[in-house]
N, C-alpha and C positions, 0 to 999 in steps of 0.2 A: 375221642374224640374230637368231646369239647373242647380241650385246649391246644388244637391243632386248629383248627378253628380263630380261633381268640389271636393265635398268630397270626393266622394270614390275613383277618379282619385287623390289625395291628400292622404289620406291612403295609397295604395298602392302602392305613391315614398316611403313613409316616411317605408313600411314596406320592401320594396324592396333594399331601405340605409341602413336599418339594420341588413338585412340580407347578405346582401353580405359582403364576407369575408372581413377582411382588407388587403391590401398590403403589403409589408415589405420588406424592403431595405434594403439591405445586400449588403458589403463589406468582405474581404478575414481575414482581422481581427473583424471583427465581427464575425464573422460564428468560429472563432478561438475562440473566448475567452465565446459563445455559449455553444459550443461542451466542453471545458474544464467546466465550469458551467453542465454543464446536464451530463455527462459521469457518467456513475455508478459505472465504475472500478475508476475511479479518490477520487471518494468517498469514496471508499471504501479505496483505497491508503490515502485519508488524514485521515481515522478512527483511519486504522495501525500507522497511524504520532503519534497523538495525544496521541493514548494508548503508542508508544516509551516515547514521554516524559515524563506521567502518572508513568509510570517503572522508569524512570530515578529517580521519587519523590521519590519513594518509597525503591527503593535501595539508597538513599543518604540518608533518616530517618534511617539508621539501622546501622548510625557512631553516633546516640540522644540517649541517654536514654530511656528505655522505664518505663512507672509512672502506677501500676494498681493498680488495689482498690478490695477487694475481702470483702466478707461476707458470713458469715454462722446463720446460727440456728436448732440446735435442741431439737427435745423435743424426752423425755422417761418417761413413769407416772410413773414408778414401776423405785427405788431407786439401785442400786445398791451397796448387801450389801458385808460385806468381813469380817472375821473373825479372827485375829490373837491370836494365843496361846502363853500364857505368858509358863514365867520360871524363874531361875537360869542365872544373867548375872557377866559374869568375873568382875574384875576389877582395876584400874592404880593405883599409886602412882607416883607421882615425886623423878628423884635424882636430884642427888647433880646439875647439871647444870639446874635441874629446865627439863628436858625431861619427858613424861609421860611415866611409865613403867612396863610393868605386874606385879599387885602386887600377886606374884606362891609365894607358899612357897620353902624353900633351907632347904638340906640335911645339918645341919653342921657339915657334917662326909665328905661328896667330894663336896659341896659347888654350886651342880648341881639343878635345880629344881627339884621337887619332883613330881614323876606322877601316875595319877591314875591306874588301870587297863586295862582302854581302851587307856592307850599309852598319852595319854595330860595332860599337867600341869592339879597341883593341886592347886588352887586359896586357898589365906587366908580368903580371902572376896569376897564374890557373895551380888550381889545384883536384887534383885527379880522386876519382870516387870510380870506386871498381865496379866489376859487376858484381849484383845483388840477388840471392835465390830467398824467392819467402814463403814459409808452409804455415799453415797454418789448421791446426787439429780441432777437430767439434763432434768427436766422440765423445758425447755426455756432454752437455753446452745445457748449464743449468742456469736458469732467471725467477727472480723471485720478490717482491716487495708490497709497500702496504702503501696506497698513496689515499691521500683524502683535498675533496673535491668541496670548495664550499663557495654555492652561489652568492654574489653579494648584491648584485640587481637585474632582473631578466624583463627589465620595459610593465614590469604591474603586472606579471603573470601570475605568478606564484601568488600575489596580493589576491586579484580578484578571483582565482582558484578555491582558498579559501573561502570569501566570500559565495561562492557557487554552492561551496559544500554545506554552507551554513545555510544559507537556502532550502539547501535540497530535505536537508531533515527539516524541515521546517513546510515543505509540501507534503514530505511524507507523513508528517505530523497529522494535517489536513485533510492529509488522502485517505487515514487511520478515520479520521474524526470521519469524515463519509458515507466509509461503509460500515459503521458503529453505525450512526443515525438510520442508517437503510434496513441495517441488521435489526435494529429497535422499530422501526411499522413494523419490518413483514412479522417479528415475534408479538407486538401486536393486536397487529388483524390475525393470527392466528386464534389469539388465544383470544380476543373480543366472541371471536366467531363460536368456538367452542362455547363460553357462554352462552350466546346466544342458542343456540343449537339445543344447552343443556336447557334451556329455559322454556325453549316449545318443545320440548321433550314432556316436563312438565304439566305445561300446556291442556297439552296431548290429551295426555294422562286424567289431567281434572276434568278436558271436555269427552273423553266418552267414560266415566265416572258418574258424568249427568247423565248421560246417555243410557247406559248400565241401569242407573237410576230409574228413567224413563218407559226403556221398554219392560224391565217389572212390572212397572204404573202401571201401564197397559194392558201389559199381561192377565192382571188380573181386575185392572176394570173391563177387561173382554171376556173374561170370568163370570164375572156378575150381570153380563150385558149392557154394560155402560156405556162399550166401547166397539169399534169393527174390525173385522178380520185387517182392510184396510191400514185402519189408523198404526194397530202394530206392525204393521208390513215397513209404514210409512219411517217410524221408529228404528226400526229394525237395521232397515236399508240406510242411515246416519250414523247406525251404532258399528256400522259395517266399516264407510270410510272413519270414522275415530280410531277402529284399530290398524286400519292400512295407513292412515295418518299417524298413530304413533310408530307405528314401524317404520316409516319417513323417515322421522323424526329417530326414532333408537339409530337407524345407516345412518343418519347424516351425522351425529351425537360419534361415533365408532370411526368415522372418514375423519372428522372432523380431530375427534384425537389423534390421528394417527400422521394426521400433517403437522401438531403443534409437536406430536414427539418429532418426529424429523425435521423441525426450528431447531429446536429445542439440543439434538444427538442421542435420543434412548431412541430403544427398539421399540418398533412402531409399532408391535401388541402389547406395550407395556398398556397396565392398567393403571390409568389418574384420574388424581383424585381433584379439586380446586377446594384450597383453607379459604380462602375468599370467594364473596360471591358479588357480582356485581352491582348489587344494592342501588340506592338511588343518589350515593356519590356522584356529582357534576364537578366540570370544571367550571372557572368562577373567568365568564368572558369578560368581565368588564378589566379581568388584568392582563387583558392581552392582547398590548393595541400596537405591538412594534412593527415600526414597517423599515428597520432598520435592516438592510441588506450584510453589512457588514461583519455578519457573525458564519454568515452559510461560510459551508466548510468548501463551495466554488469561487464563491468570491475573491476569500484567500489563494486558494489555487491560483486564479486568475493574475491575481497581485504580484503574489510572488512568479512567477512568468514573466512578468517584466520584468523586476530585479533578474531574474538568470540572467533573461538574455541583454541587460543591459552589462551584467559583466560577461559575457561572452564577450561582448560589440569591445571590451575592454582587455581581451585577452588577444582579438583579431590586431587590434590599436598595437598590444606590445611587439606585433610581430615586424614592425615596422620601426622600434626603436634599440638602442645599445644594450647587447649584455655584458654582463662583465662578473670574471666570478674568479677564484684563485684555488690554484692544489697545490697541495706539495705531497713529497714521497721518499720511501727509504730503501732502496732498492741493494740488493745483488745479483753479482754476475760474476761463474763461478766455470770452470770445463775447458774452457777456448786456449790453446797453447799454440804460440808463438815461434817456431823456430825452436821445437822441443820445450819450449818454457811456458808452463802453465800464468793463467791470470784468476783471483778469486781479491774480489773487491765488491766492499761495499759503500754505498754513495749518498749521500740528500739532495733530492732536488724540489724546485720551487717554481712555479710559473704564476704571472697575471697574465688571462686572456681578455681580451674585446672584441666583440664580435657589433660591427654594423654594418646593419643592409643597408646596401645602395640600388641596387635597382634588379626588377624579379619579375621582370612584362607588368607589371601591375599589380602583382598575386596580390600581396596583401592589403592592397587600397581595396582590395573588389571586394577580398573578406572582412573587412570594417566595412563598406557599404552595404551585405548582404544581412550582415549581423545588426546594421542600420535599422533595416528594409523591416528581422522580423521584430526588430524593437516596436516599431512601430503598430505589426498586423497586430501583435500581443497587447494592444491600447486600446485598436481599432475592438479584440474581440472582447474585452473585459467592458468596452461599453456599450454593447450590443445585450451583454448578460446583466450587465444593471439592469436595466430594464426589463430582461424576460427576469429576473429574477426578483424584482417590483409586483412585478406581474403578478406571479408564481404566489408570493405574502397575500397578496390581493383575492387572489381566487381560492387559496387554502381558508382566510377568511371568512369572504364570504359563505365555501361549505360548513363553516363550522356555524352560522349566523344560520344558515337554512336546516342547517341539524336539530337544533337546538329551537328554531320556530317547529320544524314539523316535529320534535319530541315533545312541545307543550300540546297540540293540534294532536295528539291521539293520545295525551295521559287526560286530555279532556273527552276524547271518543270514547275511551274504556270507562270513565266512569260512568259517561253515559251511559254505555251499554249496562255495565253491572247493575245502576241499577233500573235501565229495561228489561234484564235478564229478571232481577228478585221479583218485578212488577208481573211478571206475564206468569214465572214458578206462581205467582201470588194468585193474580187471576183464572189458570189454569186451573190449579188445585178447588179454588172457589168454584168450577164452572164456567166459570165468568169469559174465557178466551180459548179459542180452537187450537187444538190441537197442534197445525200448522205455524203459527203467530211464536209458537214458543220451540219448538223450531227453528223456526227463522233465530226471533232473543239467542237461544244458545251459539247458533252457528256465528252470529255478528259477534258477540262474546267474543269466539277464540281467535275466529278473523281481524278481531280489534286487540286481539292481548299480541297476537305474530306481530302485527307493524309496528304497537309500544316498544316491544321489544327487538328489533330491527331500530327504534327511533333512537332508542338506546344505548347501542351500540354503538351506531353512526356519528353521536354524539362523542364519544368517545376515541375513537377512530380518528374521529376527523381530527380531533384535538391536536392527537398528536404527530395529524401531519400538518398542522400548524406549527406547531412546535419545532420538525422541522423546517416547515420553510423559512421561519424566523432564527433556524442556528439555536436553538435553546432546547433541543433534546439530548438528554444525558441518557445513562444506563440506569441513575437510580431517580429521575423526575417522569410522575404518569396524571 
């Protein structure tokens, strides 16, 4: 009986240990890495980058010759029958230089050729060509061959296409950098929010501990007749508020943890622990004075967009220029029968082609004009974006400076609240301060502590946003 109970207990312990979710220890760097690996937007940007690389390979292949193989099999059961009518053919004879001259009759009086009633010359001799029947058999005609084609000059279209492909890779990389910075900002926000709520939960627990101790002290004083029931009720009301505050902080911590897990790709119910605390390590504002917008991916994207439009303009202009190409082939023809005799022939051929556009109702010219207007529009967008990006940097820096000012003020307020709470507790213990003042000092301490945590969190998050605004945000910098 005892043995069965021990087996049941052991089985329950094993099941519980396997069912309990494993706790994951996190750092900010680890969260960033996991978020970048998990982000769907990052995966899309990486896919676009790979497509751009392949597009460049495709564009580069246009410089190289094309080798094609072709084959045709044709079957026609009935032969093609033709009949050529015979007749008399004129003859020719050589002159003194050996050149063939028409063998016409000459009028001895005039020295001119004799003409017939139809006005045509009359020949001294005619050759007789009989009627001829021709039969072409197409029962199983086979044609096959290899052709090689090499573009020589396409008006600059191939060169512009290769530059476009290279620009496309650069734009895809900038787009990836932009998505990376956006994911990092969201991850940092979720991380600092979790740390802030965790710190607020600790402050709420400390606040409840203070009130628990005060409830016990007032209860003892009431039992000795040194405190009234109203005093005890006031303290109990404050403790109930502290319990509710702690419960809300606990629920907020769970939600913050779920949000962080969502960002880094963990199941929402995963238990997490923080391997590093927020602490007092803050960024040095004196090192952050950059106003250079050229590091921003948004700027680089627009700048490269101008280059892309210029290359599209070159492609449009190439349609107005000559195109030169070379081709050569080696072909086989078999299965054709002429009057019962079959043909099987291998032949080599080469060709040079030149295509010169002359007039297309101004189609190519309008394409060039449209491409030029698109380039000008891209330049205008860049000029407008430059101003917006400069304002964004200024806004981010001012927000960071405001966050530092708020942190300094809340730090001073927290020091004063700590001192005030310590003084109030001492005076209350000595019977020199009423209970309501002590309760007010405790509540003020809790409120100031919460504001200090928010200010500390804001400084770090505003610094992350400032790094993004200046184009300096990376996965290993915070």
